[in-house]
N, C-alpha and C positions, 0 to 999 in steps of 0.2 A: 097471431102474435099475442102472447100473454104478458101480464104483469109478472115481475120476478122478485124473488127474495133470496138473499144469501145470509145464512146463519153460521157464524164462526164461533164455536164454543170451546172453551178450555176447561177441562176437568182435571187432567193429569199433566204434570210438567216433568221435564228431564230431572234426573236425580241431582245434577249439579246446579240446577236453577234456584234451589233454596226457596221454592214456592209451594205452599200447601195445596193439597188436593181440594177441589171445589165440589163438594157433594151437593146434589140438587140440580146440577147443570143438565143432566140427561132429561130430567122431568120438564124443565123449562123448554128444552129443544123439542122434545116430542110433542108437547102441547101446542107450542107455537107453530110447528110444522103442520099439525092437523088443522088448526084454525085457518092459517093462511092458505092452505091448499083448498079448503072449503070456500074460501073467499075468492078463488080463481087465480091464485098466484102459483107460478112454477117455483118450487122451493128447492134450493141446493144447500146441503149441510156439509160443513167441514169441521172436524173435531181434532183437537190436540195437535195442531200444526205449528210449525216454527214461524219465526218472524218473516222471513222471505216469502214463505208460502202464503201468509196472510196478505202481504202486499200484492203478490201476483194474483191471488184470488179476486181481490177487489179491482185491480187494474183490468183483469179480463172481463169482469162484469161491466165495467164502465165503457168498454168498447162495443158493447151490444146495445141495441135499443130495446125499448119495452112498449107495451101498448099505451100505458098511462103513468105507471108508477113503479119505482124500485124501492125495496125495503132492505136495508143492511143492518144486521144485528151482530154485535160483538159482545161476548160475555167472557171476562177474564179478570185476573188481578190487574190493577192499574194504579196510576198516579195522575196528577193533573197533566192533561195533554197526551198521555200515552196509555196503552194497554200492553200486556206482555204475551209474547208467543210462548209455545211449549218449551222453547229453549231458554226462556228467561230474559230474552233481549227485548227492548222496548220497540213498540210499533207506534209511530207518530200519527195521531188521528188527523192532524192537519194534512199529511200526505194522502191519507185515505180519502178525505173529503175532496181534495183538489183533483183527484182523478175524474170526478163526476162533473167537472166543468167541460167535459169533452163534447164535441159536436153531436155524437150519438145520443147524448143525454140532454141536449138542449131542449127546453120547454117541457121536459118530463118532470114529474114530481118525484122527489127523493126524500126518504125518511130513514134516519139512522137511529138505532136504539143502542145505547152504550151502557151495559150492565158491568160496571167496574167502579172501584174506589177512585176518588180524585184527591186523596189525602188520607190522614189518619184520625182526624178529629171527629168525634161524635157530637150530637147536639149539646150535651152537657159539658163538652170540653175534654172528655177522657180520650187518651190516646191508646188504641188497641190495634191488633191485627185483625182485619175483617176480610175485605176483598182487595186488600192493598198490599203493596210491596214497598221497600225503601229505596227510593232513587231521587235524583234531583228533579224539581218541578220544571216543566216546560213553559215556554212563554204562552200564556193563555190568549193573548191578543192575536198572535199569529195563527192560532188555531181557529179563532172566530173569523178572521179575514179569509181563511181558506175555504170556508163553507160557500159553495156556489149558490147562485140564484135558484129559486124554486126548490129549496131544500129546508127541511127541519131536522134538528138533532135533539133527541130526548136523552138526557143523562139521568142515571139512577140517583144521583145526588148532586149537591151543590159543590162548587169549587172548594177544595181543601178538606172535604168531608169523606167519611167512609160510607160504603154501601153494604148492606147485609146480604149474606147468602145463607140459605137454609136448606137442609136435606130435602125439604118438600118443594124447593124452588125459590127463586128470588122474588121479593115482594113486587118489584117493578114489572117483571114479565108476567107473573101470575095475575097481577091486577089488570094489566093490559088484556090478557086473555079473557078474564072475567068480563071486562067491558065489551069486548068484541063478540062475546057470546050472549050478551044481554039483548033483548028486543030493542031495536033502534040504534044499538051501539055502532054497528058498521056504517050507519047512515050519517054519523056526526061529521061535521067539517073538522079538518085536522087540528086546528088550534083549540076547538071546543073539546075534542077527544083528549088531547094532551093536557089541557087544563083540568079536565075531569080526572085524568090519571094522577096529576099532581095532588089534587084534593083527596082522592081515595087513599093514596099512600101516606100523605102527611097527617091525615086525621084519623085513619083507621088502623094504622100500623104502629105497634109498640113492641120493642124487643123484650124478651124474657130472660130470666137467669140471674144469678147473683152478681156477675160482673157487669153485664150489659142491660140488666132489667130497667125498663122505662125509657130507653133511648129511642129516638125517633129518626126518621129518614125523610128528607125533603128533596124530591126530584126537581129538575128544572129543564126547560127546553129553550132552544134558540130557533127562530124561524126567519127565513129569508123569502118567504112567499109574499107576493104582492097581489094575490088573488085567492079566492076561496077554493079549497081543494078537498075532495071527498075520496081518499085513496081506497077505502074499503067498501064503498057503496055498491059497486057492480058485483053482486054475489052471483056466482055461477051455480052453486048448489045451496039449498036451504040448510041452515045450521040445525043440527040435531042434538 
């Protein structure tokens, strides 16, 4: 039995969804797949799937057990509390998290990475279209209450703010990959790893260009762990 990861990535959307193509998603997905596989995870990738398929993919994963850890990654356009399927309809993150309170995932470590906007505001207060779409905000408190025990959720940005997507990949996922490739990176306890990820993105990233030049991004995470967890420590193959 292995640890498992499910990566759900949205690059292209239906023509009537009115959502822009997200260049850079393939680069994120390929790199994360390579690194997690080397760390002993069985990785399943789903791309450009609709809302119902996203729900079904995570529900199916929640019914299986893992050796120690499950990692779920969602990369799409989003708003506070939701991400969007290829059909442009919202997927409630609270529903996704709630699946993993199942008996098969009891006492297993769960980590979710959400690469999506949670609003339109950037650090300087400018409103732009980045990784976001225009929809009503969901109740953030219900989302937090839906996170089961032994789970951490890493968001690309703080509530209300936009997250950057670049043709070379997102700053959140590319920085996480950098950390996991560093010597000693996979040996970090999860809260130390996520705190280091926060620091690297917040202090080392700055957007460029006339419109968005100088804007920053501040990730944040929520943890419901009551013990130390080392989800990436048991390396099956040496990183090369």
